[in-house]
C-alpha positions in Angstrom: 76.8 -100.9 53.3 78.2 -98.0 51.3 79.5 -98.4 47.8 83.2 -97.8 48.3 83.6 -96.1 44.9 80.8 -93.6 45.7 82.6 -92.8 49.0 85.9 -92.3 47.3 84.4 -89.9 44.8 82.7 -87.9 47.5 85.9 -87.5 49.4 87.6 -85.9 46.4 85.4 -82.8 47.0 82.2 -81.1 46.0 83.4 -80.2 42.5 84.4 -83.8 41.6 81.2 -85.2 43.2 78.8 -82.9 41.4 80.5 -83.5 38.1 80.2 -87.3 38.6 76.5 -87.0 39.5 75.8 -84.9 36.4 77.5 -87.6 34.3 75.6 -90.4 35.9 72.0 -89.2 36.7 70.7 -92.8 36.6 72.8 -93.8 39.7 71.4 -93.4 43.2 74.5 -93.1 45.3 74.8 -95.4 48.3 76.7 -93.8 51.2 74.9 -95.8 53.9 77.1 -96.4 57.0 80.0 -94.5 55.6 82.5 -92.8 57.9 82.3 -89.1 56.8 83.3 -87.4 60.0 84.3 -83.8 59.5 84.0 -84.0 55.8 83.8 -80.6 54.1 80.9 -80.5 51.5 80.5 -76.8 51.4 79.1 -75.3 49.0 76.2 -76.7 46.9 77.0 -80.4 47.2 74.4 -82.5 45.3 73.2 -85.1 47.8 69.7 -85.3 46.5 68.1 -88.7 47.0 71.4 -90.1 48.3 71.2 -93.0 50.8 73.1 -91.7 53.9 71.3 -94.0 56.4 73.5 -94.9 59.3 76.4 -92.7 58.1 78.7 -90.9 60.5 78.6 -87.2 59.6 79.7 -85.8 63.0 81.0 -82.2 62.6 80.5 -82.3 58.9 80.2 -79.1 56.9 77.0 -79.4 54.9 76.3 -75.7 54.6 74.2 -75.0 51.4 74.1 -78.7 50.5 71.2 -80.0 48.5 69.7 -82.9 50.5 66.2 -83.0 49.1 64.8 -86.5 49.4 67.9 -87.9 51.0 67.7 -90.8 53.4 69.4 -89.9 56.7 67.7 -92.4 58.9 69.9 -93.3 62.0 72.6 -90.9 60.7 74.9 -89.2 63.2 74.8 -85.4 62.4 75.8 -84.2 65.8 77.8 -81.0 65.5 77.3 -80.8 61.8 76.6 -77.5 60.2 73.5 -77.1 58.0 73.0 -73.4 58.6 72.3 -70.7 56.1 75.3 -68.9 54.6 74.8 -65.7 52.8 71.7 -66.3 50.6 71.9 -70.1 50.5 70.4 -72.6 52.9 70.9 -76.3 53.3 67.9 -77.8 51.6 66.5 -81.0 53.2 63.0 -80.8 51.9 61.3 -84.2 52.0 64.3 -85.9 53.6 64.0 -88.8 56.1 65.8 -87.8 59.3 64.1 -90.3 61.5 66.1 -91.4 64.5 68.9 -89.1 63.5 71.3 -87.6 66.0 71.1 -83.8 65.5 72.6 -83.0 68.9 74.3 -79.5 68.6 73.8 -79.5 64.8 73.6 -76.0 63.5 70.3 -75.7 61.7 69.8 -71.9 61.5 67.5 -71.2 58.5 67.9 -74.7 57.1 65.0 -75.7 54.8 63.4 -78.8 56.5 59.9 -78.7 55.1 58.1 -82.0 55.0 61.1 -83.7 56.8 60.4 -86.8 59.0 62.1 -86.1 62.3 60.5 -89.0 64.2 62.6 -90.1 67.1 65.5 -87.7 66.3 67.7 -86.1 68.9 66.7 -82.7 67.6 68.6 -80.0 69.4 65.8 -77.3 69.5 68.4 -74.8 70.7 70.0 -74.5 67.3 66.9 -74.5 65.2 66.6 -70.7 64.8 64.4 -69.7 61.9 64.5 -73.2 60.4 61.7 -73.9 57.9 59.6 -76.8 59.3 56.4 -76.6 57.3 54.8 -80.1 57.2 57.6 -81.6 59.3 57.0 -84.6 61.6 58.4 -84.0 65.1 57.5 -86.7 67.7 59.0 -89.1 70.2 61.9 -86.7 70.7 64.0 -87.6 73.8 63.5 -85.6 76.9 67.1 -84.4 77.0 66.3 -82.2 73.9 64.1 -80.1 76.2 66.9 -78.5 78.2 69.1 -75.6 77.1 72.8 -75.7 76.6 74.8 -72.7 77.9 75.6 -71.3 74.5 72.1 -71.2 73.0 68.5 -70.6 74.1 65.6 -73.0 74.9 63.4 -70.5 73.0 65.2 -70.8 69.6 62.7 -73.3 68.2 59.9 -70.8 68.6 61.5 -68.7 65.9 61.3 -71.5 63.4 59.1 -71.0 60.3 56.1 -73.3 59.7 55.3 -74.2 63.3 51.7 -73.3 62.4 51.8 -75.9 59.6 53.4 -78.9 61.1 52.3 -82.4 60.2 49.4 -83.5 62.4 51.6 -86.1 64.0 53.8 -83.3 65.4 51.0 -81.7 67.4 51.6 -83.5 70.7 55.3 -82.5 70.6 54.8 -78.9 69.7 52.0 -78.5 72.3 54.5 -79.8 74.9 57.2 -77.5 73.7 55.2 -74.3 73.6 53.8 -75.0 77.0 57.3 -75.3 78.5 58.7 -72.5 76.4 55.9 -70.1 77.5 56.7 -70.8 81.1 60.4 -70.5 80.5 60.0 -67.1 78.7 58.2 -65.7 81.8 61.0 -66.6 84.2 63.0 -63.7 85.5 66.1 -65.6 86.4 67.3 -66.6 82.9 70.1 -65.1 80.8 67.5 -64.4 78.1 65.5 -62.2 80.5 68.6 -60.3 81.5 70.3 -60.0 78.2 67.7 -60.4 75.4 64.4 -58.9 76.7 63.4 -58.0 73.1 63.9 -61.5 71.9 61.9 -62.9 74.9 59.1 -60.5 74.2 59.0 -61.6 70.5 58.9 -65.2 71.5 56.1 -64.7 74.0 54.0 -63.0 71.2 54.8 -65.9 68.8 53.9 -68.6 71.3 50.6 -66.9 72.2 49.6 -67.5 68.5 50.8 -71.1 68.6 48.9 -71.7 71.8 45.7 -70.6 70.1 46.5 -72.8 67.1 47.2 -75.9 69.1 44.9 -75.3 72.0 42.9 -78.4 73.2 40.2 -76.0 74.4 36.7 -77.0 73.2 33.4 -75.2 73.5 30.0 -76.7 74.1 27.9 -77.2 71.0 25.0 -75.3 72.6 27.2 -72.2 72.9 28.3 -72.4 69.3 24.8 -72.9 68.1 23.5 -69.8 70.0 26.3 -67.7 68.5 25.7 -69.0 65.0 22.0 -68.5 65.3 22.5 -64.8 66.0 24.9 -64.5 63.1 22.6 -66.3 60.7 19.9 -63.7 61.5 22.3 -60.9 60.9 23.4 -62.4 57.6 19.8 -62.9 56.4 19.1 -59.2 57.2 22.2 -58.0 55.4 21.4 -60.1 52.3 18.1 -58.2 52.0 19.7 -54.8 52.9 23.4 -54.8 51.9 23.8 -51.1 52.5 23.2 -51.7 56.2 26.8 -53.1 56.3 27.9 -49.5 56.9 25.6 -49.2 60.0 27.2 -52.1 61.8 29.4 -51.4 64.8 33.1 -52.2 64.2 32.7 -55.1 66.6 29.6 -56.5 64.8 31.5 -56.3 61.5 34.4 -58.4 63.0 31.8 -60.9 64.2 30.3 -61.1 60.7 33.7 -61.8 59.1 34.3 -64.4 61.8 31.0 -66.1 61.0 31.9 -66.2 57.3 35.2 -68.0 58.1 33.4 -70.3 60.4 31.0 -71.2 57.7 34.0 -72.4 55.6 34.8 -74.8 58.4 37.5 -72.7 60.1 38.1 -72.6 63.8 37.8 -68.9 64.6 38.6 -66.8 67.6 38.0 -63.1 68.0 40.5 -61.1 70.0 39.3 -59.0 72.9 38.0 -55.6 71.9 41.0 -53.7 73.2 42.3 -53.4 69.6 46.0 -53.7 70.6 46.8 -57.1 69.1 47.6 -55.9 65.6 44.8 -58.1 64.2 41.1 -58.8 65.1 40.6 -62.5 64.3 42.8 -65.6 64.6 41.6 -68.3 62.2 42.7 -71.9 61.6 41.7 -74.1 58.8 42.8 -77.6 58.1 43.5 -78.9 54.6 42.6 -82.3 53.3 45.6 -83.9 55.0 44.7 -82.4 58.3 47.5 -79.9 58.5 46.5 -76.7 60.2 47.1 -73.3 58.6 47.0 -70.2 60.7 45.7 -66.8 59.5 45.4 -63.4 61.2 42.5 -61.2 59.9 42.1 -57.4 60.4 38.7 -55.8 59.9 38.1 -52.2 58.9 34.5 -51.1 59.1 35.0 -47.8 57.2 32.7 -45.5 55.3 32.5 -46.2 51.5 34.5 -43.1 50.6 37.4 -43.8 53.0 39.9 -45.9 51.2 42.3 -48.3 52.9 45.8 -47.3 52.1 49.0 -49.2 51.6 50.4 -48.2 55.0 47.7 -50.1 56.8 48.1 -53.1 54.5 51.9 -53.1 55.1 51.4 -52.9 58.9 49.2 -56.0 58.9 51.7 -57.8 56.6 54.5 -56.9 59.0 52.5 -58.3 62.0 52.0 -61.5 60.0 55.8 -61.8 59.5 56.6 -60.9 63.1 54.3 -63.6 64.4 55.4 -66.0 61.5 51.8 -67.1 60.9 51.0 -68.6 57.5 48.9 -65.8 56.0 46.9 -62.6 56.6 43.7 -61.0 55.4 42.3 -57.5 55.5 38.5 -57.2 55.2 36.8 -53.8 54.8 33.4 -52.3 54.0 35.3 -49.8 51.9 37.8 -50.3 49.1 41.6 -50.3 48.7 43.9 -47.7 47.1 45.9 -48.6 44.0 49.0 -48.8 46.2 47.4 -51.3 48.5 46.3 -53.5 45.6 49.8 -53.4 44.0 51.4 -54.4 47.3 49.1 -57.4 47.6 49.5 -58.4 43.9 52.8 -60.2 44.4 52.0 -61.8 47.7 50.3 -65.2 47.7 50.0 -65.3 51.5 48.0 -62.1 51.7 44.3 -61.5 50.9 42.2 -58.3 50.5 38.4 -58.4 50.8 36.6 -55.1 49.9 32.9 -54.2 50.0 32.0 -56.2 46.8 33.9 -59.3 48.1 32.0 -59.1 51.4 28.7 -58.9 49.5 29.8 -62.1 47.5 30.3 -63.8 50.8 26.9 -62.6 52.0 25.1 -64.0 48.9 27.0 -67.3 49.0 26.6 -67.8 52.8 25.4 -71.2 54.2 25.8 -71.9 57.9 28.3 -74.7 58.7 27.4 -76.8 61.7 31.0 -78.0 61.9 32.4 -74.5 62.1 33.8 -73.5 65.5 33.1 -69.8 66.1 33.9 -68.4 69.5 32.8 -65.0 70.7 33.2 -64.0 74.3 31.7 -61.2 76.3 29.8 -59.5 73.4 26.4 -59.3 71.9 25.2 -58.4 68.4 22.7 -55.7 67.8 20.8 -56.3 64.6 20.3 -53.0 62.7 16.6 -52.3 62.3 15.6 -55.4 64.3 13.9 -55.1 67.7 
């Protein structure tokens, strides 16, 4: 049960609470089971590592609150506001929200990275642009899958980090994107009538997520045949690096895909229509099994044709529109000074020029675990056959 003194201090307001916490950093406040309905803790309330398990926070104002590492297991947060105000977001990174009632809680742009939402009544209709990198979403009740009249079933698709959820979240997110994709294509919804641009954006985003979480698997024989062709190409180019410039643009895309596959990535090439905003969709999984999505654009250009900042910015804009984790631009040419300066301050963006491609060539080793998929195309080896 809650420490009565701690509850009394909290109810005096944010200023008094924060001052008390600064003066007693050794104390871990216990607010478990406390009745905190409609409490106003706006702005910047320090609730880090606080035990709020089982507390009643219905309709509480927690906007911009610091809740990192807090224990909110079995807490009632229905109707509570944790949304972003001005430039500040409620920060729940690493908090435990398992079996928490978040029904109609306002979570817009809340930072919920690495949060455990196991069994929570997550209202996906108020999760717009929420940061969910590494979060655990599973065993969420079925009623969370139906829209309320004031929000959209498609809101969750706008959340950040859906491409980097915890592995335990994958059954949930696969179920959601399947149902949301069908919902987005219906013509009888308010979204279709009133927000066609939003629906179009969501469809584009879900297409990326479907590729990321697809259960589709390809036969080992098919993968081996594709890799054998690419191995021969790589061996030829190692001996004749200048022949890079003689590849077709499609063969260059396939070569980059093979490099990524050799790193253990799951790689899919887009169709050759060139209208996707990128050429390759790649997924790699880190040591903990969390998937990370990349989009890769390939420019097979002459050595004297530099790739400028406008093209780099366009790809970066596509990455942000789709809310994938990172992007890469690979070219047989080089980048302008402006393009390099644009990339310099962005950790989620990679540039690979001619010399970098040659480095990949020289370090290449086929990876039998790589999953490279190329449909409806054939490689023509320059100078061979």
